[in-house]
N, CA and C atoms as an extended XYZ file, in Angstrom:
543
Properties=species:S:1:pos:R:3:atomname:S:1:resname:S:1:resid:I:1 pbc="F F F"
N         0.837       -1.187        0.000 N   UNK     1
C         0.000        0.000        0.000 CA  UNK     1
C         0.875        1.241        0.000 C   UNK     1
N         0.367        2.266       -0.595 N   UNK     2
C         1.108        3.508       -0.703 CA  UNK     2
C         0.842        4.406        0.486 C   UNK     2
N         1.765        5.336        0.763 N   UNK     3
C         1.586        6.245        1.909 CA  UNK     3
C         0.282        7.042        1.858 C   UNK     3
N        -0.190        7.367        0.660 N   UNK     4
C        -1.457        8.101        0.553 CA  UNK     4
C        -2.606        7.298        1.148 C   UNK     4
N        -2.608        6.003        0.875 N   UNK     5
C        -3.676        5.161        1.408 CA  UNK     5
C        -3.627        5.127        2.937 C   UNK     5
N        -2.458        4.857        3.505 N   UNK     6
C        -2.341        4.815        4.962 CA  UNK     6
C        -2.630        6.174        5.571 C   UNK     6
N        -2.210        7.240        4.891 N   UNK     7
C        -2.492        8.588        5.395 CA  UNK     7
C        -3.982        8.859        5.474 C   UNK     7
N        -4.704        8.469        4.427 N   UNK     8
C        -6.159        8.665        4.419 CA  UNK     8
C        -6.823        7.858        5.527 C   UNK     8
N        -6.405        6.609        5.661 N   UNK     9
C        -7.007        5.721        6.659 CA  UNK     9
C        -6.694        6.196        8.078 C   UNK     9
N        -5.422        6.504        8.340 N   UNK    10
C        -5.032        6.908        9.692 CA  UNK    10
C        -5.601        8.272       10.061 C   UNK    10
N        -5.635        9.192        9.087 N   UNK    11
C        -6.233       10.508        9.353 CA  UNK    11
C        -7.718       10.399        9.678 C   UNK    11
N        -8.423        9.594        8.897 N   UNK    12
C        -9.860        9.402        9.148 CA  UNK    12
C       -10.083        8.648       10.460 C   UNK    12
N        -9.230        7.679       10.761 N   UNK    13
C        -9.368        6.926       12.016 CA  UNK    13
C        -9.130        7.826       13.225 C   UNK    13
N        -8.143        8.718       13.121 N   UNK    14
C        -7.882        9.660       14.208 CA  UNK    14
C        -9.074       10.587       14.408 C   UNK    14
N        -9.601       11.101       13.317 N   UNK    15
C       -10.782       11.973       13.397 CA  UNK    15
C       -11.965       11.221       13.999 C   UNK    15
N       -12.174        9.982       13.560 N   UNK    16
C       -13.276        9.174       14.080 CA  UNK    16
C       -13.102        8.894       15.564 C   UNK    16
N       -11.871        8.617       15.992 N   UNK    17
C       -11.617        8.340       17.412 CA  UNK    17
C       -11.936        9.556       18.264 C   UNK    17
N       -11.511       10.724       17.819 N   UNK    18
C       -11.802       11.955       18.573 CA  UNK    18
C       -13.300       12.183       18.634 C   UNK    18
N       -13.977       12.017       17.511 N   UNK    19
C       -15.429       12.187       17.462 CA  UNK    19
C       -16.116       11.175       18.380 C   UNK    19
N       -15.669        9.940       18.336 N   UNK    20
C       -16.300        8.884       19.125 CA  UNK    20
C       -16.072        9.092       20.624 C   UNK    20
N       -14.892        9.516       20.995 N   UNK    21
C       -14.607        9.748       22.415 CA  UNK    21
C       -15.434       10.924       22.941 C   UNK    21
N       -15.561       11.976       22.144 N   UNK    22
C       -16.280       13.160       22.626 CA  UNK    22
C       -17.795       13.053       22.495 C   UNK    22
N       -18.281       12.511       21.369 N   UNK    23
C       -19.728       12.483       21.113 CA  UNK    23
C       -20.346       11.098       21.104 C   UNK    23
N       -19.532       10.046       21.197 N   UNK    24
C       -19.983        8.652       21.138 CA  UNK    24
C       -20.693        8.328       19.831 C   UNK    24
N       -20.184        8.917       18.745 N   UNK    25
C       -20.710        8.604       17.428 CA  UNK    25
C       -19.633        8.871       16.388 C   UNK    25
N       -19.731        8.154       15.271 N   UNK    26
C       -18.863        8.366       14.122 CA  UNK    26
C       -19.791        8.761       12.979 C   UNK    26
N       -19.749       10.010       12.554 N   UNK    27
C       -20.757       10.502       11.612 CA  UNK    27
C       -20.521       10.068       10.168 C   UNK    27
N       -21.611       10.064        9.423 N   UNK    28
C       -21.583        9.716        8.002 CA  UNK    28
C       -20.763       10.718        7.194 C   UNK    28
N       -20.678       11.959        7.674 N   UNK    29
C       -19.919       12.975        6.954 CA  UNK    29
C       -18.433       12.595        6.883 C   UNK    29
N       -17.994       11.712        7.758 N   UNK    30
C       -16.624       11.202        7.722 CA  UNK    30
C       -16.545        9.888        6.934 C   UNK    30
N       -17.441        8.959        7.243 N   UNK    31
C       -17.347        7.622        6.646 CA  UNK    31
C       -17.738        7.602        5.166 C   UNK    31
N       -18.696        8.409        4.779 N   UNK    32
C       -19.142        8.434        3.377 CA  UNK    32
C       -18.034        8.849        2.410 C   UNK    32
N       -17.428       10.030        2.616 N   UNK    33
C       -16.334       10.430        1.723 CA  UNK    33
C       -15.131        9.482        1.786 C   UNK    33
N       -14.865        8.906        2.954 N   UNK    34
C       -13.757        7.957        3.060 CA  UNK    34
C       -14.035        6.729        2.197 C   UNK    34
N       -15.243        6.221        2.253 N   UNK    35
C       -15.627        5.075        1.419 CA  UNK    35
C       -15.527        5.414       -0.062 C   UNK    35
N       -16.110        6.526       -0.437 N   UNK    36
C       -16.084        6.941       -1.841 CA  UNK    36
C       -14.646        7.138       -2.327 C   UNK    36
N       -13.823        7.772       -1.506 N   UNK    37
C       -12.424        7.976       -1.870 CA  UNK    37
C       -11.683        6.667       -2.064 C   UNK    37
N       -11.943        5.695       -1.194 N   UNK    38
C       -11.300        4.392       -1.319 CA  UNK    38
C       -11.706        3.670       -2.586 C   UNK    38
N       -12.984        3.728       -2.919 N   UNK    39
C       -13.467        3.075       -4.138 CA  UNK    39
C       -12.889        3.742       -5.393 C   UNK    39
N       -12.836        5.070       -5.381 N   UNK    40
C       -12.278        5.801       -6.524 CA  UNK    40
C       -10.786        5.501       -6.653 C   UNK    40
N       -10.071        5.540       -5.531 N   UNK    41
C        -8.630        5.253       -5.550 CA  UNK    41
C        -8.366        3.844       -6.091 C   UNK    41
N        -9.082        2.872       -5.592 N   UNK    42
C        -8.875        1.486       -6.017 CA  UNK    42
C        -9.167        1.311       -7.499 C   UNK    42
N       -10.194        1.983       -7.989 N   UNK    43
C       -10.543        1.894       -9.406 CA  UNK    43
C        -9.476        2.571      -10.261 C   UNK    43
N        -8.986        3.709       -9.814 N   UNK    44
C        -7.976        4.451      -10.557 CA  UNK    44
C        -6.664        3.660      -10.642 C   UNK    44
N        -6.276        3.049       -9.532 N   UNK    45
C        -5.007        2.320       -9.486 CA  UNK    45
C        -5.129        0.931      -10.107 C   UNK    45
N        -6.213        0.217       -9.815 N   UNK    46
C        -6.307       -1.184      -10.227 CA  UNK    46
C        -7.386       -1.504      -11.239 C   UNK    46
N        -8.053       -0.485      -11.767 N   UNK    47
C        -9.133       -0.686      -12.740 CA  UNK    47
C       -10.231       -1.589      -12.164 C   UNK    47
N       -10.796       -2.469      -12.947 N   UNK    48
C       -11.920       -3.298      -12.490 CA  UNK    48
C       -11.505       -4.245      -11.367 C   UNK    48
N       -10.294       -4.811      -11.455 N   UNK    49
C        -9.834       -5.723      -10.397 CA  UNK    49
C        -9.616       -4.965       -9.093 C   UNK    49
N        -9.122       -3.760       -9.188 N   UNK    50
C        -8.932       -2.942       -7.998 CA  UNK    50
C       -10.257       -2.606       -7.336 C   UNK    50
N       -11.246       -2.270       -8.154 N   UNK    51
C       -12.580       -1.986       -7.614 CA  UNK    51
C       -13.165       -3.230       -6.952 C   UNK    51
N       -13.019       -4.382       -7.596 N   UNK    52
C       -13.546       -5.626       -7.018 CA  UNK    52
C       -12.873       -5.933       -5.683 C   UNK    52
N       -11.558       -5.787       -5.618 N   UNK    53
C       -10.815       -6.008       -4.375 CA  UNK    53
C       -11.284       -5.049       -3.289 C   UNK    53
N       -11.518       -3.814       -3.677 N   UNK    54
C       -11.965       -2.789       -2.737 CA  UNK    54
C       -13.355       -3.099       -2.182 C   UNK    54
N       -14.262       -3.501       -3.041 N   UNK    55
C       -15.636       -3.810       -2.617 CA  UNK    55
C       -15.655       -5.035       -1.702 C   UNK    55
N       -14.911       -6.073       -2.072 N   UNK    56
C       -14.862       -7.280       -1.233 CA  UNK    56
C       -14.270       -6.956        0.134 C   UNK    56
N       -13.193       -6.178        0.161 N   UNK    57
C       -12.577       -5.807        1.439 CA  UNK    57
C       -13.516       -4.936        2.271 C   UNK    57
N       -14.248       -4.055        1.616 N   UNK    58
C       -15.225       -3.214        2.318 CA  UNK    58
C       -16.259       -4.078        3.030 C   UNK    58
N       -16.804       -5.040        2.321 N   UNK    59
C       -17.808       -5.931        2.915 CA  UNK    59
C       -17.191       -6.819        3.998 C   UNK    59
N       -15.979       -7.296        3.753 N   UNK    60
C       -15.299       -8.190        4.693 CA  UNK    60
C       -15.015       -7.490        6.029 C   UNK    60
N       -14.562       -6.235        5.968 N   UNK    61
C       -14.251       -5.526        7.204 CA  UNK    61
C       -15.507       -5.022        7.908 C   UNK    61
N       -16.543       -4.715        7.161 N   UNK    62
C       -17.772       -4.199        7.763 CA  UNK    62
C       -18.620       -5.294        8.404 C   UNK    62
N       -18.626       -6.489        7.819 N   UNK    63
C       -19.540       -7.559        8.250 CA  UNK    63
C       -19.479       -7.878        9.746 C   UNK    63
N       -18.300       -8.077       10.346 N   UNK    64
C       -18.305       -8.388       11.784 CA  UNK    64
C       -18.929       -7.277       12.628 C   UNK    64
N       -18.749       -6.042       12.201 N   UNK    65
C       -19.273       -4.916       12.967 CA  UNK    65
C       -20.757       -4.685       12.702 C   UNK    65
N       -21.224       -5.084       11.536 N   UNK    66
C       -22.671       -5.083       11.286 CA  UNK    66
C       -23.337       -6.117       12.185 C   UNK    66
N       -22.703       -7.284       12.319 N   UNK    67
C       -23.228       -8.320       13.215 CA  UNK    67
C       -23.253       -7.810       14.658 C   UNK    67
N       -22.180       -7.153       15.076 N   UNK    68
C       -22.164       -6.578       16.432 CA  UNK    68
C       -23.243       -5.516       16.594 C   UNK    68
N       -23.469       -4.727       15.565 N   UNK    69
C       -24.513       -3.706       15.614 CA  UNK    69
C       -25.891       -4.351       15.765 C   UNK    69
N       -26.143       -5.405       14.997 N   UNK    70
C       -27.454       -6.045       15.024 CA  UNK    70
C       -27.715       -6.834       16.299 C   UNK    70
N       -26.698       -7.519       16.810 N   UNK    71
C       -26.913       -8.455       17.908 CA  UNK    71
C       -26.406       -7.984       19.266 C   UNK    71
N       -25.464       -7.049       19.294 N   UNK    72
C       -24.834       -6.725       20.583 CA  UNK    72
C       -24.835       -5.248       20.916 C   UNK    72
N       -25.532       -4.449       20.163 N   UNK    73
C       -25.601       -3.034       20.493 CA  UNK    73
C       -24.365       -2.247       20.103 C   UNK    73
N       -23.573       -2.760       19.176 N   UNK    74
C       -22.419       -2.001       18.684 CA  UNK    74
C       -22.892       -0.824       17.854 C   UNK    74
N       -21.965        0.043       17.498 N   UNK    75
C       -22.318        1.235       16.755 CA  UNK    75
C       -22.324        1.016       15.251 C   UNK    75
N       -23.289        1.626       14.586 N   UNK    76
C       -23.336        1.548       13.124 CA  UNK    76
C       -22.175        2.310       12.508 C   UNK    76
N       -21.743        3.383       13.169 N   UNK    77
C       -20.605        4.152       12.669 CA  UNK    77
C       -19.338        3.323       12.633 C   UNK    77
N       -19.182        2.429       13.612 N   UNK    78
C       -18.013        1.540       13.622 CA  UNK    78
C       -18.014        0.654       12.383 C   UNK    78
N       -19.166        0.100       12.048 N   UNK    79
C       -19.288       -0.772       10.878 CA  UNK    79
C       -19.006        0.008        9.599 C   UNK    79
N       -19.546        1.220        9.501 N   UNK    80
C       -19.327        2.023        8.300 CA  UNK    80
C       -17.864        2.446        8.175 C   UNK    80
N       -17.243        2.779        9.295 N   UNK    81
C       -15.829        3.162        9.257 CA  UNK    81
C       -14.958        1.981        8.834 C   UNK    81
N       -15.229        0.808        9.384 N   UNK    82
C       -14.442       -0.369        9.006 CA  UNK    82
C       -14.642       -0.706        7.525 C   UNK    82
N       -15.857       -0.567        7.024 N   UNK    83
C       -16.092       -0.794        5.600 CA  UNK    83
C       -15.322        0.192        4.738 C   UNK    83
N       -15.319        1.443        5.142 N   UNK    84
C       -14.588        2.462        4.384 CA  UNK    84
C       -13.082        2.198        4.424 C   UNK    84
N       -12.581        1.755        5.558 N   UNK    85
C       -11.162        1.403        5.659 CA  UNK    85
C       -10.856        0.235        4.722 C   UNK    85
N       -11.751       -0.738        4.668 N   UNK    86
C       -11.575       -1.863        3.763 CA  UNK    86
C       -11.506       -1.434        2.308 C   UNK    86
N       -12.268       -0.400        1.948 N   UNK    87
C       -12.239        0.095        0.575 CA  UNK    87
C       -10.845        0.611        0.204 C   UNK    87
N       -10.125        1.127        1.183 N   UNK    88
C        -8.769        1.632        0.938 CA  UNK    88
C        -7.713        0.523        1.007 C   UNK    88
N        -7.917       -0.478        1.846 N   UNK    89
C        -6.851       -1.458        2.091 CA  UNK    89
C        -6.816       -2.603        1.096 C   UNK    89
N        -7.956       -3.015        0.591 N   UNK    90
C        -8.005       -4.237       -0.194 CA  UNK    90
C        -8.083       -5.433        0.738 C   UNK    90
N        -8.240       -6.615        0.186 N   UNK    91
C        -8.501       -7.816        0.976 CA  UNK    91
C        -7.309       -8.226        1.834 C   UNK    91
N        -6.122       -8.313        1.260 N   UNK    92
C        -4.969       -8.828        1.995 CA  UNK    92
C        -4.624       -7.928        3.184 C   UNK    92
N        -4.418       -6.651        2.935 N   UNK    93
C        -4.108       -5.732        4.030 CA  UNK    93
C        -5.314       -5.562        4.958 C   UNK    93
N        -6.499       -5.698        4.402 N   UNK    94
C        -7.708       -5.590        5.209 CA  UNK    94
C        -7.800       -6.673        6.269 C   UNK    94
N        -7.356       -7.880        5.947 N   UNK    95
C        -7.350       -8.952        6.947 CA  UNK    95
C        -6.440       -8.610        8.126 C   UNK    95
N        -5.299       -8.013        7.833 N   UNK    96
C        -4.374       -7.604        8.895 CA  UNK    96
C        -5.014       -6.507        9.745 C   UNK    96
N        -5.632       -5.534        9.097 N   UNK    97
C        -6.307       -4.456        9.826 CA  UNK    97
C        -7.437       -5.021       10.676 C   UNK    97
N        -8.236       -5.905       10.124 N   UNK    98
C        -9.358       -6.494       10.866 CA  UNK    98
C        -8.871       -7.209       12.122 C   UNK    98
N        -7.817       -8.008       11.984 N   UNK    99
C        -7.252       -8.716       13.134 CA  UNK    99
C        -6.716       -7.733       14.174 C   UNK    99
N        -5.963       -6.729       13.733 N   UNK   100
C        -5.370       -5.767       14.665 CA  UNK   100
C        -6.441       -4.949       15.383 C   UNK   100
N        -7.496       -4.567       14.684 N   UNK   101
C        -8.586       -3.806       15.310 CA  UNK   101
C        -9.327       -4.682       16.325 C   UNK   101
N        -9.534       -5.954       15.994 N   UNK   102
C       -10.203       -6.861       16.936 CA  UNK   102
C        -9.374       -7.019       18.213 C   UNK   102
N        -8.067       -7.194       18.066 N   UNK   103
C        -7.202       -7.326       19.251 CA  UNK   103
C        -7.220       -6.032       20.060 C   UNK   103
N        -7.108       -4.891       19.390 N   UNK   104
C        -7.157       -3.605       20.092 CA  UNK   104
C        -8.500       -3.436       20.806 C   UNK   104
N        -9.581       -3.869       20.173 N   UNK   105
C       -10.903       -3.772       20.790 CA  UNK   105
C       -11.018       -4.624       22.033 C   UNK   105
N       -10.463       -5.829       21.991 N   UNK   106
C       -10.498       -6.712       23.164 CA  UNK   106
C        -9.691       -6.112       24.309 C   UNK   106
N        -8.499       -5.640       24.001 N   UNK   107
C        -7.637       -5.045       25.037 CA  UNK   107
C        -8.309       -3.817       25.647 C   UNK   107
N        -8.839       -2.940       24.808 N   UNK   108
C        -9.502       -1.737       25.327 CA  UNK   108
C       -10.779       -2.075       26.095 C   UNK   108
N       -11.501       -3.102       25.681 N   UNK   109
C       -12.718       -3.499       26.406 CA  UNK   109
C       -12.375       -3.997       27.803 C   UNK   109
N       -11.306       -4.764       27.922 N   UNK   110
C       -10.882       -5.244       29.241 CA  UNK   110
C       -10.463       -4.063       30.112 C   UNK   110
N        -9.672       -3.154       29.552 N   UNK   111
C        -9.244       -1.967       30.309 CA  UNK   111
C       -10.454       -1.130       30.702 C   UNK   111
N       -11.372       -0.932       29.770 N   UNK   112
C       -12.594       -0.152       30.035 CA  UNK   112
C       -13.409       -0.781       31.162 C   UNK   112
N       -13.548       -2.097       31.133 N   UNK   113
C       -14.312       -2.789       32.179 CA  UNK   113
C       -13.606       -2.676       33.529 C   UNK   113
N       -12.298       -2.801       33.538 N   UNK   114
C       -11.561       -2.703       34.797 CA  UNK   114
C       -11.631       -1.291       35.378 C   UNK   114
N       -11.459       -0.285       34.543 N   UNK   115
C       -11.503        1.105       35.008 CA  UNK   115
C       -12.882        1.453       35.555 C   UNK   115
N       -13.921        0.997       34.885 N   UNK   116
C       -15.290        1.292       35.327 CA  UNK   116
C       -15.808        0.293       36.354 C   UNK   116
N       -14.972       -0.662       36.698 N   UNK   117
C       -15.353       -1.709       37.657 CA  UNK   117
C       -16.632       -2.411       37.229 C   UNK   117
N       -16.665       -2.794       35.959 N   UNK   118
C       -17.833       -3.460       35.388 CA  UNK   118
C       -17.455       -4.791       34.757 C   UNK   118
N       -16.543       -5.497       35.376 N   UNK   119
C       -16.090       -6.764       34.805 CA  UNK   119
C       -17.240       -7.756       34.719 C   UNK   119
N       -18.023       -7.867       35.783 N   UNK   120
C       -19.151       -8.805       35.789 CA  UNK   120
C       -20.203       -8.398       34.756 C   UNK   120
N       -20.507       -7.113       34.674 N   UNK   121
C       -21.495       -6.633       33.708 CA  UNK   121
C       -21.007       -6.847       32.283 C   UNK   121
N       -19.715       -6.631       32.054 N   UNK   122
C       -19.160       -6.841       30.723 CA  UNK   122
C       -19.219       -8.319       30.346 C   UNK   122
N       -18.889       -9.183       31.288 N   UNK   123
C       -18.964      -10.623       31.029 CA  UNK   123
C       -20.403      -11.032       30.722 C   UNK   123
N       -21.370      -10.457       31.431 N   UNK   124
C       -22.773      -10.755       31.155 CA  UNK   124
C       -23.166      -10.242       29.776 C   UNK   124
N       -22.632       -9.083       29.389 N   UNK   125
C       -22.910       -8.540       28.060 CA  UNK   125
C       -22.359       -9.425       26.958 C   UNK   125
N       -21.163       -9.948       27.156 N   UNK   126
C       -20.570      -10.866       26.180 CA  UNK   126
C       -21.404      -12.142       26.110 C   UNK   126
N       -21.811      -12.653       27.255 N   UNK   127
C       -22.677      -13.839       27.274 CA  UNK   127
C       -23.994      -13.569       26.578 C   UNK   127
N       -24.562      -12.382       26.794 N   UNK   128
C       -25.806      -12.002       26.127 CA  UNK   128
C       -25.646      -11.942       24.619 C   UNK   128
N       -24.488      -11.466       24.170 N   UNK   129
C       -24.213      -11.413       22.731 CA  UNK   129
C       -24.249      -12.817       22.134 C   UNK   129
N       -23.586      -13.769       22.784 N   UNK   130
C       -23.578      -15.138       22.264 CA  UNK   130
C       -24.964      -15.780       22.361 C   UNK   130
N       -25.724      -15.446       23.391 N   UNK   131
C       -27.097      -15.944       23.467 CA  UNK   131
C       -27.928      -15.418       22.303 C   UNK   131
N       -27.728      -14.128       21.969 N   UNK   132
C       -28.463      -13.555       20.845 CA  UNK   132
C       -28.119      -14.269       19.548 C   UNK   132
N       -26.846      -14.594       19.378 N   UNK   133
C       -26.438      -15.300       18.167 CA  UNK   133
C       -27.021      -16.708       18.111 C   UNK   133
N       -27.039      -17.396       19.251 N   UNK   134
C       -27.499      -18.782       19.276 CA  UNK   134
C       -29.012      -18.918       19.230 C   UNK   134
N       -29.725      -18.011       19.877 N   UNK   135
C       -31.160      -18.201       20.051 CA  UNK   135
C       -32.038      -17.190       19.315 C   UNK   135
N       -31.465      -16.426       18.397 N   UNK   136
C       -32.273      -15.451       17.660 CA  UNK   136
C       -33.213      -16.191       16.705 C   UNK   136
N       -34.501      -16.041       16.933 N   UNK   137
C       -35.521      -16.676       16.077 CA  UNK   137
C       -36.520      -15.619       15.632 C   UNK   137
N       -36.042      -14.718       14.786 N   UNK   138
C       -36.927      -13.663       14.314 CA  UNK   138
C       -36.911      -12.438       15.204 C   UNK   138
N       -36.309      -12.548       16.363 N   UNK   139
C       -36.184      -11.383       17.238 CA  UNK   139
C       -34.778      -11.360       17.803 C   UNK   139
N       -34.280      -10.180       18.059 N   UNK   140
C       -32.925      -10.028       18.569 CA  UNK   140
C       -32.935       -9.557       20.022 C   UNK   140
N       -34.045       -9.709       20.722 N   UNK   141
C       -34.153       -9.218       22.088 CA  UNK   141
C       -34.108      -10.368       23.072 C   UNK   141
N       -32.909      -10.767       23.427 N   UNK   142
C       -32.707      -11.783       24.443 CA  UNK   142
C       -32.207      -11.054       25.679 C   UNK   142
N       -32.845      -11.277       26.793 N   UNK   143
C       -32.454      -10.594       28.028 CA  UNK   143
C       -31.177      -11.201       28.597 C   UNK   143
N       -30.267      -10.340       29.031 N   UNK   144
C       -29.069      -10.826       29.706 CA  UNK   144
C       -29.363      -10.924       31.194 C   UNK   144
N       -28.497      -11.634       31.912 N   UNK   145
C       -28.702      -11.822       33.344 CA  UNK   145
C       -28.540      -10.527       34.112 C   UNK   145
N       -27.748       -9.589       33.598 N   UNK   146
C       -27.455       -8.354       34.316 CA  UNK   146
C       -27.820       -7.172       33.429 C   UNK   146
N       -28.836       -6.413       33.828 N   UNK   147
C       -29.303       -5.290       33.025 CA  UNK   147
C       -28.237       -4.203       32.893 C   UNK   147
N       -27.300       -4.103       33.831 N   UNK   148
C       -26.282       -3.064       33.759 CA  UNK   148
C       -25.303       -3.309       32.619 C   UNK   148
N       -25.320       -4.497       32.014 N   UNK   149
C       -24.439       -4.791       30.882 CA  UNK   149
C       -24.953       -4.141       29.603 C   UNK   149
N       -26.203       -3.672       29.608 N   UNK   150
C       -26.795       -3.084       28.420 CA  UNK   150
C       -26.338       -1.640       28.282 C   UNK   150
N       -25.491       -1.378       27.292 N   UNK   151
C       -24.961       -0.040       27.094 CA  UNK   151
C       -25.938        0.883       26.394 C   UNK   151
N       -27.050        0.363       25.900 N   UNK   152
C       -27.989        1.211       25.190 CA  UNK   152
C       -28.740        2.136       26.137 C   UNK   152
N       -28.796        1.816       27.430 N   UNK   153
C       -29.496        2.684       28.360 CA  UNK   153
C       -28.736        3.975       28.590 C   UNK   153
N       -27.428        3.943       28.571 N   UNK   154
C       -26.619        5.143       28.720 CA  UNK   154
C       -25.424        5.034       27.782 C   UNK   154
N       -25.481        5.728       26.644 N   UNK   155
C       -24.406        5.613       25.665 CA  UNK   155
C       -23.045        6.048       26.212 C   UNK   155
N       -23.022        6.856       27.242 N   UNK   156
C       -21.760        7.311       27.834 CA  UNK   156
C       -21.020        6.163       28.519 C   UNK   156
N       -21.743        5.079       28.845 N   UNK   157
C       -21.094        3.918       29.456 CA  UNK   157
C       -20.436        3.018       28.422 C   UNK   157
N       -20.809        3.182       27.168 N   UNK   158
C       -20.257        2.336       26.113 CA  UNK   158
C       -18.817        2.742       25.809 C   UNK   158
N       -18.012        1.759       25.481 N   UNK   159
C       -16.634        2.042       25.101 CA  UNK   159
C       -16.618        2.669       23.713 C   UNK   159
N       -15.898        3.775       23.527 N   UNK   160
C       -15.800        4.373       22.191 CA  UNK   160
C       -14.907        3.513       21.300 C   UNK   160
N       -15.512        2.698       20.452 N   UNK   161
C       -14.763        1.737       19.660 CA  UNK   161
C       -13.922        2.399       18.571 C   UNK   161
N       -14.211        3.655       18.270 N   UNK   162
C       -13.391        4.384       17.311 CA  UNK   162
C       -11.936        4.434       17.738 C   UNK   162
N       -11.704        4.447       19.033 N   UNK   163
C       -10.339        4.431       19.553 CA  UNK   163
C        -9.660        3.098       19.235 C   UNK   163
N       -10.388        2.006       19.370 N   UNK   164
C        -9.838        0.690       19.024 CA  UNK   164
C        -9.542        0.602       17.528 C   UNK   164
N       -10.402        1.204       16.720 N   UNK   165
C       -10.166        1.201       15.274 CA  UNK   165
C        -8.894        1.977       14.946 C   UNK   165
N        -8.709        3.123       15.584 N   UNK   166
C        -7.483        3.905       15.373 CA  UNK   166
C        -6.248        3.120       15.792 C   UNK   166
N        -6.259        2.577       16.990 N   UNK   167
C        -5.085        1.860       17.495 CA  UNK   167
C        -4.789        0.603       16.675 C   UNK   167
N        -5.816       -0.132       16.318 N   UNK   168
C        -5.622       -1.333       15.508 CA  UNK   168
C        -5.129       -1.017       14.111 C   UNK   168
N        -5.669        0.026       13.508 N   UNK   169
C        -5.240        0.421       12.172 CA  UNK   169
C        -3.792        0.897       12.192 C   UNK   169
N        -3.443        1.673       13.202 N   UNK   170
C        -2.052        2.134       13.328 CA  UNK   170
C        -1.105        0.955       13.546 C   UNK   170
N        -1.507        0.016       14.389 N   UNK   171
C        -0.672       -1.177       14.621 CA  UNK   171
C        -0.508       -1.983       13.341 C   UNK   171
N        -1.573       -2.116       12.561 N   UNK   172
C        -1.496       -2.843       11.295 CA  UNK   172
C        -0.570       -2.128       10.318 C   UNK   172
N        -0.670       -0.813       10.262 N   UNK   173
C         0.193       -0.043        9.355 CA  UNK   173
C         1.659       -0.231        9.718 C   UNK   173
N         1.971       -0.121       11.007 N   UNK   174
C         3.359       -0.298       11.452 CA  UNK   174
C         3.814       -1.735       11.216 C   UNK   174
N         2.983       -2.688       11.567 N   UNK   175
C         3.333       -4.091       11.381 CA  UNK   175
C         3.583       -4.448        9.924 C   UNK   175
N         2.717       -3.980        9.050 N   UNK   176
C         2.899       -4.259        7.622 CA  UNK   176
C         4.139       -3.557        7.074 C   UNK   176
N         4.400       -2.350        7.537 N   UNK   177
C         5.595       -1.636        7.093 CA  UNK   177
C         6.864       -2.384        7.530 C   UNK   177
N         6.893       -2.842        8.780 N   UNK   178
C         8.053       -3.590        9.263 CA  UNK   178
C         8.198       -4.905        8.496 C   UNK   178
N         7.088       -5.590        8.263 N   UNK   179
C         7.117       -6.878        7.572 CA  UNK   179
C         7.681       -6.743        6.151 C   UNK   179
N         7.332       -5.645        5.503 N   UNK   180
C         7.712       -5.489        4.101 CA  UNK   180
C         9.040       -4.776        3.884 C   UNK   180
N         9.689       -4.325        4.959 N   UNK   181
C        11.007       -3.678        4.795 CA  UNK   181
C        12.118       -4.536        5.271 C   UNK   181
């Protein structure tokens, strides 16, 4: 990947992290142009194959976060941001970014739970997520054992996942740069 691609991704991720930490949302005004820019860049550089790689990576990076949005109360902005990042990275680099963001998200979730002293509530929330996946039969409303695990009641209690996206994307960029030099 070229420095322009990483610059676009890291700049947008930094902006998204700041927005998410302050407002607990990642707006479409950021994710839309990032997605469009990635698709245009991929088409310009790789023609039809570049566009195909970009679209597949967009869907691949967005899908896990769409699932989290539908079943676990994750943010739609997170899914849109990951899809837009995929449009810039392509499939191969996108897999590295996806893995790094997931690891960063797990680490930050543990730290967030420890700082807020919500380890039990977080564990119940994770259990509720898996229950939703296993027992969803036309409805996605499965009650968890601990109501305090539900971040939808107070969005300020939710971890700003934009920060995990920034840290994971930066780690992937550094890791890929080291690997290829």
